[in-house]
Residue frames as a rotation matrix with the C-alpha (Angstrom) as fourth column:
UNK 1
0.570 0.822 0.000 0.00
0.822 -0.570 0.000 0.00
0.000 0.000 -1.000 0.00
UNK 2
0.464 -0.468 -0.752 2.80
0.159 -0.791 0.591 2.38
-0.872 -0.394 -0.292 0.97
UNK 3
-0.617 -0.729 0.297 4.62
0.389 0.046 0.920 1.65
-0.684 0.683 0.255 -2.30
UNK 4
-0.131 0.670 0.731 1.41
0.983 -0.010 0.185 2.34
0.131 0.742 -0.657 -4.23
UNK 5
0.787 0.427 -0.444 0.96
0.528 -0.840 0.128 5.69
-0.319 -0.335 -0.887 -2.44
UNK 6
0.032 -0.870 -0.492 4.57
0.052 -0.490 0.870 6.66
-0.998 -0.053 0.029 -3.11
UNK 7
-0.653 -0.253 0.713 4.25
0.658 0.276 0.701 5.60
-0.375 0.927 -0.014 -6.74
UNK 8
0.321 0.861 0.394 1.06
0.938 -0.346 -0.010 7.64
0.128 0.373 -0.919 -7.14
UNK 9
0.691 -0.106 -0.715 2.71
0.263 -0.885 0.385 10.67
-0.673 -0.454 -0.584 -5.53
UNK 10
-0.406 -0.911 -0.076 5.69
0.158 -0.152 0.976 10.42
-0.900 0.384 0.206 -7.90
UNK 11
-0.445 0.321 0.836 3.37
0.894 0.216 0.393 10.05
-0.055 0.922 -0.383 -10.89
UNK 12
0.670 0.739 -0.070 1.39
0.740 -0.673 -0.024 13.12
-0.065 -0.036 -0.997 -9.86
UNK 13
0.359 -0.624 -0.694 4.58
0.088 -0.718 0.691 15.10
-0.929 -0.309 -0.203 -9.35
UNK 14
-0.665 -0.623 0.412 5.82
0.422 0.142 0.895 14.10
-0.616 0.769 0.169 -12.80
UNK 15
-0.055 0.747 0.662 2.48
0.988 -0.055 0.144 14.98
0.144 0.662 -0.735 -14.37
UNK 16
0.749 0.326 -0.577 2.51
0.489 -0.859 0.150 18.32
-0.447 -0.394 -0.803 -12.60
UNK 17
-0.146 -0.901 -0.410 5.99
0.104 -0.426 0.899 19.08
-0.984 0.089 0.156 -13.90
UNK 18
-0.711 -0.060 0.701 4.91
0.679 0.202 0.706 18.27
-0.184 0.978 -0.103 -17.44
UNK 19
0.264 0.942 0.209 1.68
0.962 -0.274 0.019 20.23
0.075 0.196 -0.978 -17.08
UNK 20
0.684 -0.009 -0.729 3.59
0.300 -0.908 0.293 23.37
-0.664 -0.420 -0.618 -16.05
UNK 21
-0.297 -0.865 0.404 5.72
0.776 0.027 0.630 23.56
-0.556 0.501 0.663 -19.20
UNK 22
-0.297 0.231 -0.926 3.57
-0.174 -0.967 -0.186 26.37
-0.939 0.106 0.328 -20.57
UNK 23
-0.989 -0.120 -0.091 2.73
-0.112 0.176 0.978 24.56
-0.102 0.977 -0.188 -23.79
UNK 24
-0.446 0.895 0.006 -0.91
0.851 0.422 0.313 23.89
0.278 0.145 -0.950 -22.92
UNK 25
-0.987 0.155 0.039 -3.56
-0.160 -0.941 -0.298 26.56
-0.010 -0.300 0.954 -22.50
UNK 26
-0.220 0.975 -0.021 -7.19
0.966 0.215 -0.141 27.19
-0.133 -0.051 -0.990 -21.66
UNK 27
-0.989 -0.105 -0.108 -8.97
0.087 -0.983 0.159 30.34
-0.123 0.148 0.981 -22.85
UNK 28
-0.069 0.995 0.068 -12.37
0.946 0.087 -0.313 31.99
-0.318 0.043 -0.947 -23.01
UNK 29
-0.965 -0.261 -0.010 -13.68
0.240 -0.899 0.365 35.04
-0.104 0.350 0.931 -24.82
UNK 30
0.052 0.984 -0.171 -16.74
0.713 -0.156 -0.684 37.24
-0.699 -0.086 -0.710 -25.13
UNK 31
-0.847 -0.375 -0.377 -17.73
0.045 -0.757 0.652 39.53
-0.530 0.535 0.658 -27.97
UNK 32
0.126 0.878 -0.461 -20.01
-0.553 -0.323 -0.768 40.08
-0.824 0.352 0.445 -30.92
UNK 33
-0.454 -0.180 0.873 -20.90
0.542 0.722 0.431 38.21
-0.707 0.669 -0.230 -34.10
UNK 34
-0.260 0.394 -0.881 -21.99
-0.713 -0.694 -0.099 39.30
-0.651 0.603 0.462 -37.55
UNK 35
-0.083 0.367 0.927 -24.23
0.395 0.866 -0.307 37.14
-0.915 0.341 -0.217 -39.75
UNK 36
-0.767 -0.129 -0.628 -24.08
-0.518 -0.453 0.726 37.41
-0.378 0.882 0.280 -43.55
UNK 37
-0.308 0.786 0.535 -27.70
0.364 0.617 -0.697 36.48
-0.879 -0.020 -0.477 -44.34
UNK 38
-0.809 -0.057 0.586 -28.81
0.588 -0.074 0.805 36.57
-0.002 0.996 0.094 -47.98
UNK 39
0.191 0.969 0.157 -32.27
0.935 -0.228 0.271 37.94
0.299 0.095 -0.950 -47.14
UNK 40
0.472 -0.056 -0.880 -30.68
0.535 -0.775 0.336 40.86
-0.701 -0.630 -0.336 -45.29
UNK 41
-0.617 -0.774 -0.139 -28.52
0.301 -0.396 0.867 41.69
-0.727 0.494 0.478 -48.30
UNK 42
-0.562 0.476 0.677 -31.67
0.786 0.052 0.616 42.03
0.258 0.878 -0.403 -50.44
UNK 43
-0.580 0.259 0.773 -32.91
-0.063 -0.960 0.274 45.08
0.812 0.110 0.573 -48.56
UNK 44
0.489 0.757 -0.434 -34.78
0.399 0.248 0.883 43.66
0.776 -0.604 -0.181 -45.56
UNK 45
0.205 -0.361 0.910 -34.19
-0.729 -0.677 -0.105 45.38
0.654 -0.641 -0.402 -42.23
UNK 46
0.592 -0.096 -0.800 -32.15
0.345 0.928 0.144 42.99
0.728 -0.361 0.583 -40.06
UNK 47
0.622 -0.553 0.554 -30.17
-0.779 -0.361 0.513 42.97
-0.084 -0.751 -0.655 -36.86
UNK 48
0.764 -0.305 -0.568 -27.32
-0.134 0.787 -0.603 40.85
0.631 0.537 0.560 -38.16
UNK 49
-0.387 -0.904 0.185 -25.17
-0.421 -0.006 -0.907 41.05
0.820 -0.429 -0.378 -35.02
UNK 50
0.728 0.619 -0.295 -25.39
-0.052 0.479 0.876 39.00
0.683 -0.623 0.381 -31.82
UNK 51
0.460 -0.541 0.704 -23.66
-0.874 -0.137 0.465 38.17
-0.155 -0.830 -0.536 -28.54
UNK 52
0.625 -0.332 -0.707 -20.87
-0.211 0.800 -0.562 35.63
0.752 0.500 0.430 -29.07
UNK 53
0.437 -0.564 0.701 -18.60
-0.849 -0.001 0.528 33.60
-0.297 -0.826 -0.479 -26.78
UNK 54
0.521 -0.335 -0.785 -16.06
-0.364 0.745 -0.559 30.82
0.772 0.577 0.266 -27.01
UNK 55
0.686 -0.419 0.595 -14.06
-0.482 0.351 0.803 28.29
-0.545 -0.837 0.039 -24.99
UNK 56
0.604 -0.565 -0.563 -10.66
-0.518 0.259 -0.815 26.97
0.606 0.783 -0.136 -26.15
UNK 57
0.653 -0.556 0.514 -8.13
-0.277 0.456 0.846 24.36
-0.705 -0.695 0.144 -25.09
UNK 58
0.883 -0.356 -0.305 -4.88
-0.289 0.099 -0.952 23.88
0.369 0.929 -0.016 -26.92
UNK 59
0.625 -0.762 0.173 -1.33
0.211 0.377 0.902 22.61
-0.752 -0.527 0.397 -26.89
UNK 60
0.741 -0.473 -0.476 1.77
-0.670 -0.483 -0.564 23.92
0.037 0.737 -0.675 -28.70
UNK 61
0.867 -0.485 0.114 4.14
0.484 0.874 0.037 21.18
-0.118 0.023 0.993 -29.81
UNK 62
-0.312 -0.916 0.253 6.54
0.932 -0.347 -0.106 23.89
0.185 0.203 0.962 -30.92
UNK 63
-0.555 0.095 -0.827 6.53
0.367 -0.864 -0.345 27.65
-0.747 -0.495 0.445 -30.19
UNK 64
-0.739 0.185 -0.648 5.15
-0.582 -0.660 0.475 28.18
-0.339 0.729 0.595 -33.70
UNK 65
-0.457 0.565 -0.687 2.77
-0.490 0.484 0.725 25.20
0.742 0.668 0.056 -34.13
UNK 66
-0.893 0.204 0.401 0.00
-0.290 0.421 -0.859 23.63
-0.345 -0.884 -0.317 -32.08
UNK 67
-0.622 0.775 -0.114 -3.53
0.396 0.437 0.807 22.22
0.675 0.457 -0.579 -32.04
UNK 68
-0.898 0.385 0.212 -6.71
-0.418 -0.598 -0.684 23.53
-0.137 -0.703 0.698 -30.50
UNK 69
-0.528 0.844 -0.096 -10.19
0.759 0.520 0.392 22.27
0.381 0.134 -0.915 -29.63
UNK 70
-0.983 0.179 -0.049 -12.87
-0.146 -0.908 -0.393 24.91
-0.114 -0.379 0.918 -29.21
UNK 71
-0.189 0.974 0.125 -16.56
0.963 0.209 -0.171 25.54
-0.193 0.088 -0.977 -28.79
UNK 72
-0.993 -0.116 0.027 -17.85
0.119 -0.943 0.311 28.61
-0.010 0.312 0.950 -30.63
UNK 73
-0.082 0.993 -0.082 -21.27
0.909 0.041 -0.416 30.14
-0.410 -0.108 -0.906 -29.98
UNK 74
-0.814 -0.270 0.515 -22.02
0.529 -0.710 0.464 32.82
0.241 0.650 0.721 -32.55
UNK 75
-0.692 0.612 -0.382 -25.31
-0.024 -0.548 -0.836 33.84
-0.721 -0.570 0.394 -30.93
UNK 76
-0.037 0.817 0.576 -28.26
0.868 0.311 -0.387 34.92
-0.495 0.485 -0.720 -33.07
UNK 77
-0.986 -0.107 -0.125 -29.09
0.024 -0.844 0.535 37.31
-0.163 0.525 0.835 -35.86
UNK 78
-0.237 0.969 -0.071 -32.60
0.364 0.021 -0.931 38.69
-0.901 -0.247 -0.358 -36.31
UNK 79
-1.000 0.014 -0.006 -34.52
-0.011 -0.347 0.938 39.18
0.011 0.938 0.347 -39.56
UNK 80
-0.398 0.917 -0.009 -38.15
-0.883 -0.385 -0.267 39.97
-0.249 -0.098 0.964 -40.41
UNK 81
-0.655 0.297 0.694 -40.62
0.200 0.955 -0.220 37.10
-0.729 -0.006 -0.685 -40.51
UNK 82
-0.337 0.492 -0.802 -42.29
-0.867 -0.494 0.061 37.03
-0.367 0.716 0.594 -43.93
UNK 83
0.151 0.481 0.863 -44.70
0.038 0.870 -0.492 34.46
-0.988 0.107 0.113 -45.39
UNK 84
-0.875 -0.482 0.051 -43.81
0.033 0.045 0.998 33.36
-0.483 0.875 -0.023 -48.92
UNK 85
-0.698 0.709 0.099 -47.51
0.224 0.085 0.971 32.72
0.680 0.700 -0.218 -49.75
UNK 86
-0.934 0.353 0.056 -49.76
-0.188 -0.354 -0.916 34.72
-0.303 -0.866 0.397 -47.39
UNK 87
-0.368 0.884 0.288 -53.50
0.801 0.459 -0.384 33.96
-0.472 0.089 -0.877 -47.28
UNK 88
-0.472 0.250 0.845 -55.63
0.611 -0.598 0.518 36.13
0.635 0.761 0.130 -49.59
UNK 89
0.408 0.686 0.603 -57.15
0.143 -0.700 0.700 39.36
0.902 -0.199 -0.384 -48.24
UNK 90
0.775 -0.228 -0.589 -54.48
0.613 0.048 0.788 39.72
-0.152 -0.972 0.177 -45.51
UNK 91
0.624 -0.667 0.406 -51.65
-0.339 -0.700 -0.629 42.10
0.704 0.255 -0.663 -44.70
UNK 92
0.070 -0.677 -0.733 -48.42
0.607 0.612 -0.507 41.14
0.792 -0.409 0.454 -42.90
UNK 93
0.964 0.096 0.247 -47.77
-0.148 -0.578 0.803 42.24
0.220 -0.810 -0.543 -39.31
UNK 94
0.177 -0.983 0.041 -44.12
-0.653 -0.149 -0.742 42.92
0.736 0.105 -0.669 -38.40
UNK 95
0.967 -0.004 0.257 -42.59
-0.193 0.651 0.735 39.94
-0.170 -0.759 0.628 -36.56
UNK 96
0.148 -0.986 -0.075 -39.04
-0.988 -0.151 0.044 38.75
-0.054 0.068 -0.996 -35.95
UNK 97
0.973 -0.077 -0.216 -37.34
0.052 0.992 -0.118 35.52
0.223 0.103 0.969 -36.93
UNK 98
0.476 -0.863 0.167 -33.80
-0.813 -0.360 0.457 34.52
-0.334 -0.354 -0.874 -36.01
UNK 99
0.727 -0.417 -0.545 -30.89
-0.031 0.773 -0.634 32.38
0.685 0.478 0.550 -37.11
UNK 100
0.690 -0.524 0.499 -28.26
-0.620 -0.072 0.781 30.92
-0.374 -0.849 -0.374 -34.77
UNK 101
0.607 -0.562 -0.562 -24.95
-0.182 0.591 -0.786 29.15
0.774 0.579 0.257 -35.18
UNK 102
0.441 -0.550 0.710 -22.59
-0.844 0.017 0.537 27.23
-0.307 -0.835 -0.456 -32.91
UNK 103
0.835 -0.104 -0.541 -20.18
-0.219 0.838 -0.500 24.35
0.505 0.536 0.677 -33.15
UNK 104
0.668 -0.684 0.292 -17.28
-0.053 0.347 0.936 22.24
-0.742 -0.641 0.195 -31.95
UNK 105
0.884 -0.401 -0.241 -14.05
-0.354 -0.236 -0.905 22.80
0.305 0.885 -0.351 -33.87
UNK 106
0.572 -0.812 0.112 -10.62
0.485 0.445 0.753 21.17
-0.662 -0.376 0.648 -34.09
UNK 107
0.983 -0.177 -0.050 -7.90
-0.162 -0.709 -0.687 23.43
0.086 0.683 -0.725 -35.50
UNK 108
0.223 -0.975 0.008 -4.26
0.963 0.219 -0.156 23.57
0.151 0.042 0.988 -36.44
UNK 109
0.950 0.138 -0.279 -2.73
0.229 -0.918 0.325 26.69
-0.211 -0.373 -0.904 -34.87
UNK 110
0.139 -0.923 0.359 0.24
0.826 -0.092 -0.557 28.66
0.547 0.373 0.749 -36.17
UNK 111
0.879 0.129 -0.459 1.91
0.415 -0.681 0.603 31.24
-0.235 -0.721 -0.652 -33.95
UNK 112
0.195 -0.824 0.532 4.52
0.491 -0.388 -0.780 33.96
0.849 0.414 0.329 -34.50
UNK 113
0.553 -0.017 -0.833 6.04
0.816 -0.189 0.546 34.87
-0.167 -0.982 -0.090 -31.09
UNK 114
0.116 -0.488 0.865 7.20
0.362 -0.790 -0.495 38.50
0.925 0.370 0.085 -30.86
UNK 115
-0.834 -0.382 0.399 8.28
-0.263 -0.361 -0.895 38.72
0.486 -0.851 0.200 -27.25
UNK 116
-0.808 0.569 0.152 5.23
-0.010 0.245 -0.969 38.88
-0.589 -0.785 -0.192 -24.97
UNK 117
0.116 0.846 -0.521 3.02
-0.726 -0.286 -0.626 39.45
-0.678 0.451 0.580 -28.04
UNK 118
-0.747 -0.308 0.590 2.15
0.135 0.798 0.587 36.66
-0.651 0.518 -0.555 -30.48
UNK 119
-0.287 0.644 -0.709 0.30
-0.950 -0.287 0.124 36.61
-0.124 0.709 0.694 -33.78
UNK 120
-0.581 0.182 0.793 -1.98
-0.100 0.951 -0.291 33.59
-0.807 -0.249 -0.535 -34.15
UNK 121
-0.345 0.523 -0.779 -3.62
-0.931 -0.083 0.356 31.96
0.121 0.848 0.516 -37.16
UNK 122
-0.495 0.265 0.827 -6.02
-0.280 0.853 -0.441 28.98
-0.822 -0.450 -0.348 -37.15
UNK 123
-0.280 0.531 -0.800 -7.57
-0.902 0.141 0.409 26.68
0.330 0.835 0.440 -39.71
UNK 124
-0.847 0.009 0.532 -9.76
-0.308 0.806 -0.505 23.74
-0.434 -0.591 -0.680 -38.78
UNK 125
-0.611 0.689 -0.391 -12.83
-0.103 0.420 0.902 21.61
0.785 0.591 -0.186 -39.33
UNK 126
-0.901 0.299 0.314 -15.94
-0.359 -0.108 -0.927 21.73
-0.243 -0.948 0.205 -37.20
UNK 127
-0.532 0.847 0.014 -19.43
0.812 0.505 0.291 20.34
0.240 0.166 -0.957 -36.68
UNK 128
-0.989 0.135 -0.063 -21.37
-0.122 -0.977 -0.176 23.58
-0.086 -0.167 0.982 -37.13
UNK 129
-0.414 0.910 0.010 -25.06
0.891 0.407 -0.202 23.71
-0.188 -0.075 -0.979 -36.24
UNK 130
-0.950 0.241 0.198 -27.33
-0.158 -0.920 0.360 26.29
0.269 0.310 0.912 -37.82
UNK 131
-0.530 0.820 -0.217 -30.77
0.766 0.354 -0.536 26.93
-0.363 -0.450 -0.816 -36.36
UNK 132
-0.864 0.355 0.358 -33.71
-0.055 -0.773 0.633 28.82
0.501 0.527 0.687 -37.83
UNK 133
-0.508 0.781 -0.363 -36.77
0.726 0.161 -0.669 29.95
-0.464 -0.603 -0.649 -35.92
UNK 134
-0.888 0.206 0.411 -39.26
0.206 -0.621 0.757 31.58
0.411 0.756 0.509 -38.24
UNK 135
-0.389 0.806 -0.446 -42.26
0.640 -0.113 -0.760 33.62
-0.663 -0.581 -0.472 -37.09
UNK 136
-0.942 0.179 0.284 -44.85
0.114 -0.626 0.772 35.44
0.316 0.759 0.569 -39.15
UNK 137
-0.436 0.852 -0.290 -48.27
0.544 -0.007 -0.839 37.00
-0.717 -0.523 -0.461 -38.67
UNK 138
-0.873 0.267 0.408 -50.99
0.246 -0.482 0.841 38.37
0.421 0.835 0.355 -40.93
UNK 139
-0.660 0.711 -0.244 -54.19
0.002 -0.323 -0.946 40.28
-0.752 -0.625 0.212 -40.28
UNK 140
-0.381 0.637 0.670 -57.42
0.916 0.356 0.182 39.65
-0.122 0.684 -0.719 -42.17
UNK 141
-0.982 -0.053 0.181 -58.54
0.099 -0.962 0.256 42.86
0.161 0.269 0.950 -43.88
UNK 142
-0.252 0.966 0.062 -62.22
-0.073 -0.083 0.994 42.00
0.965 0.246 0.092 -43.47
UNK 143
0.619 0.569 -0.541 -62.48
0.397 0.368 0.841 40.63
0.678 -0.735 0.002 -39.94
UNK 144
0.449 -0.544 0.709 -59.35
-0.721 -0.689 -0.072 42.06
0.527 -0.479 -0.702 -38.37
UNK 145
0.964 -0.085 0.250 -58.41
-0.095 0.773 0.627 38.60
-0.247 -0.628 0.738 -37.06
UNK 146
0.215 -0.966 -0.145 -54.70
-0.977 -0.210 -0.046 37.93
0.014 0.152 -0.988 -36.64
UNK 147
0.997 0.052 -0.065 -53.21
-0.058 0.994 -0.089 34.62
0.060 0.092 0.994 -37.69
UNK 148
0.340 -0.922 0.183 -49.77
-0.843 -0.213 0.493 33.49
-0.416 -0.322 -0.850 -36.52
UNK 149
0.919 -0.171 -0.355 -47.33
-0.079 0.803 -0.591 31.10
0.386 0.572 0.724 -38.21
UNK 150
0.392 -0.846 0.361 -44.09
-0.827 -0.153 0.541 29.56
-0.403 -0.511 -0.759 -36.99
UNK 151
0.917 -0.211 -0.339 -41.46
-0.012 0.835 -0.550 27.13
0.399 0.508 0.763 -38.20
UNK 152
0.481 -0.808 0.341 -38.22
-0.735 -0.160 0.659 25.78
-0.478 -0.567 -0.671 -36.79
UNK 153
0.956 -0.252 -0.147 -35.39
0.124 0.808 -0.575 23.81
0.264 0.532 0.804 -38.28
UNK 154
0.478 -0.868 0.136 -31.75
-0.688 -0.274 0.672 22.95
-0.546 -0.415 -0.728 -37.57
UNK 155
0.948 -0.274 -0.163 -28.95
0.083 0.707 -0.703 21.23
0.308 0.652 0.693 -39.39
UNK 156
0.535 -0.838 0.106 -25.41
-0.361 -0.113 0.926 20.21
-0.764 -0.533 -0.363 -38.43
UNK 157
0.965 -0.256 0.059 -22.80
0.147 0.341 -0.929 20.03
0.218 0.905 0.366 -41.17
UNK 158
0.279 -0.945 -0.168 -19.03
0.789 0.127 0.601 19.74
-0.547 -0.300 0.781 -41.38
UNK 159
0.942 0.064 0.329 -17.49
0.241 -0.812 -0.532 23.08
0.233 0.580 -0.780 -42.27
UNK 160
-0.144 -0.987 0.065 -14.06
0.801 -0.155 -0.578 24.67
0.581 -0.031 0.814 -42.54
UNK 161
0.923 0.323 -0.209 -13.47
0.382 -0.707 0.595 27.20
0.044 -0.629 -0.776 -39.78
UNK 162
-0.039 -0.984 0.175 -10.63
0.864 -0.122 -0.489 29.67
0.503 0.132 0.854 -39.77
UNK 163
0.934 0.353 -0.046 -9.49
0.319 -0.773 0.549 32.65
0.158 -0.527 -0.835 -37.76
UNK 164
-0.093 -0.957 0.275 -6.70
0.464 -0.286 -0.838 34.83
0.881 0.049 0.470 -36.45
UNK 165
0.875 0.411 -0.255 -5.79
0.404 -0.330 0.853 36.54
0.267 -0.850 -0.455 -33.23
UNK 166
-0.015 -0.841 0.542 -3.34
-0.197 -0.529 -0.826 38.45
0.980 -0.119 -0.158 -31.09
UNK 167
0.719 0.209 -0.663 -2.17
0.550 0.412 0.726 37.39
0.425 -0.887 0.181 -27.63
UNK 168
0.132 -0.669 0.731 -0.27
-0.451 -0.698 -0.556 39.26
0.882 -0.256 -0.394 -24.93
UNK 169
0.159 -0.166 -0.973 1.46
0.652 0.758 -0.023 37.40
0.742 -0.630 0.229 -22.10
UNK 170
0.024 -0.198 0.980 1.35
-0.618 -0.774 -0.141 38.93
0.786 -0.602 -0.141 -18.63
UNK 171
0.466 0.032 0.884 2.42
-0.825 0.375 0.422 37.38
-0.318 -0.926 0.201 -15.36
UNK 172
-0.563 -0.751 0.345 3.80
-0.619 0.660 0.426 33.85
-0.548 0.026 -0.836 -15.37
UNK 173
-0.790 0.278 0.547 0.79
0.384 0.919 0.087 32.03
-0.479 0.279 -0.832 -16.76
UNK 174
0.156 0.967 -0.200 -1.84
0.455 -0.251 -0.855 34.51
-0.877 0.043 -0.479 -17.97
UNK 175
-0.845 -0.355 0.401 -2.56
0.497 -0.242 0.833 35.77
-0.199 0.903 0.381 -21.46
UNK 176
-0.024 0.812 -0.583 -4.86
-0.162 -0.578 -0.799 38.49
-0.986 0.075 0.146 -22.77
UNK 177
-0.795 -0.259 0.549 -6.19
0.419 0.420 0.805 37.82
-0.440 0.869 -0.226 -26.26
UNK 178
-0.007 0.795 -0.606 -8.36
-0.636 -0.471 -0.611 39.12
-0.771 0.381 0.509 -29.07
UNK 179
-0.725 -0.200 0.659 -9.67
0.218 0.840 0.496 36.72
-0.653 0.504 -0.566 -31.71
UNK 180
-0.099 0.702 -0.705 -11.59
-0.933 -0.311 -0.178 36.57
-0.345 0.640 0.687 -34.96
UNK 181
-0.725 -0.037 0.688 -13.27
0.085 0.986 0.143 33.37
-0.683 0.163 -0.712 -36.18
UNK 182
-0.259 0.666 -0.699 -15.32
-0.949 -0.311 0.054 32.67
-0.181 0.678 0.713 -39.30
UNK 183
-0.755 0.129 0.642 -17.56
0.120 0.991 -0.057 29.70
-0.644 0.034 -0.764 -40.06
UNK 184
-0.652 0.640 -0.408 -20.34
-0.647 -0.189 0.739 28.77
0.396 0.745 0.537 -42.47
UNK 185
-0.776 0.458 0.435 -23.64
-0.117 0.572 -0.812 27.30
-0.620 -0.681 -0.390 -41.30
UNK 186
-0.715 0.642 -0.276 -26.79
-0.259 0.124 0.958 25.76
0.649 0.757 0.078 -42.76
UNK 187
-0.637 0.548 0.542 -30.20
-0.648 -0.001 -0.762 25.47
-0.417 -0.836 0.356 -41.12
UNK 188
-0.787 0.280 0.550 -31.77
0.381 0.921 0.076 23.10
-0.485 0.270 -0.832 -43.65
UNK 189
0.287 0.951 0.112 -34.37
0.757 -0.154 -0.635 25.60
-0.586 0.267 -0.765 -44.91
UNK 190
0.912 0.027 -0.409 -32.57
-0.127 -0.930 -0.344 28.75
-0.390 0.366 -0.845 -46.01
UNK 191
0.673 -0.739 -0.039 -29.39
0.043 0.092 -0.995 29.35
0.739 0.668 0.094 -48.03
UNK 192
0.382 -0.614 -0.691 -26.23
0.921 0.318 0.227 28.69
0.080 -0.723 0.687 -46.03
UNK 193
0.882 -0.013 0.471 -24.64
-0.020 -1.000 0.009 31.74
0.471 -0.017 -0.882 -44.49
UNK 194
-0.188 -0.970 -0.154 -21.27
0.508 0.038 -0.860 32.97
0.840 -0.240 0.486 -43.23
UNK 195
0.911 0.405 0.081 -20.89
0.140 -0.487 0.862 34.22
0.388 -0.774 -0.500 -39.70
UNK 196
-0.111 -0.975 0.193 -17.98
0.171 -0.210 -0.963 36.03
0.979 -0.074 0.190 -38.03
UNK 197
0.808 0.263 -0.527 -17.07
0.544 0.010 0.839 36.26
0.226 -0.965 -0.134 -34.34
UNK 198
-0.036 -0.792 0.609 -14.96
0.013 -0.610 -0.793 39.01
0.999 -0.020 0.032 -32.76
UNK 199
0.838 0.363 -0.407 -13.99
0.338 0.238 0.910 38.40
0.427 -0.901 0.077 -29.13
UNK 200
-0.068 -0.831 0.552 -11.71
-0.608 -0.405 -0.683 39.59
0.791 -0.382 -0.478 -26.36
UNK 201
0.866 0.421 -0.271 -10.73
-0.096 0.672 0.735 37.20
0.492 -0.610 0.622 -23.58
UNK 202
0.222 -0.770 0.598 -8.18
-0.974 -0.141 0.180 35.72
-0.055 -0.622 -0.781 -21.28
UNK 203
0.609 -0.101 -0.786 -6.10
-0.213 0.935 -0.285 32.55
0.764 0.341 0.548 -21.29
UNK 204
0.592 -0.438 0.676 -4.17
-0.708 0.118 0.696 30.46
-0.385 -0.891 -0.240 -18.79
UNK 205
0.253 -0.616 -0.746 -0.99
-0.637 0.474 -0.608 28.58
0.728 0.629 -0.272 -19.75
UNK 206
0.626 -0.061 0.778 -0.03
-0.672 0.464 0.577 25.36
-0.396 -0.884 0.250 -18.00
C-alpha cells in the first residue's frame, strides 16, 4: 500500500511538472458576431449582429505550431418574418425571426512569437449547427383577425473554420487575447450563411 501511495505521488509530481511547461492553454472570450444572411442583403431590415462567446483548449508542440479544440457560440441574428404565400385578403404584421450558429471545432494553430506578443492563425474543421426559428403574422382585412405562423429547423454540417488573433502574455501564466473566427452554417431551410465572431478574452498557460 505504501509503495502504491509513493508511486502515485511520484506520478502526480511528474504529471505536474509536465503540465507546467507552458505549452498547454485554456482560454475563453466574449464579444459580438456578424451574420451574412442573404435575405438581409436584399434590402430587408435585419439585426445581423449577436452576442458571441467561445471556450478553447490547446497545446503547442513547438513555439510556432499547435492544435486547438474549441466551442464557438455565434449567438443569433434577427430578420423579419415574412410568409412566402400569405392567405388572400391579408396584410403582414411585423414579426421577428432569427438564425443561430454554434459548433465544436478542431484546429491547427500557427503562432509567430514576438516577445510577450504573439500573432496567431487557425484553420480547422468543425461540426457547425445552424438553427432557424421563423415567425410570421398576418391580419385579415375583413375581420381584423390575426393569424400566426411559426417554423423551426436545424442542421449540423461539417465546415471549414478559420481565424486569427493576437495574444499578450502577462504574469507567469496569464494571457490576454483578441480573436476573430469565421464559419459557415446551414439550417436546412434557407441558403447557407457565413458568420464572423470578434472576441476579447483571457487565457491560462499550463
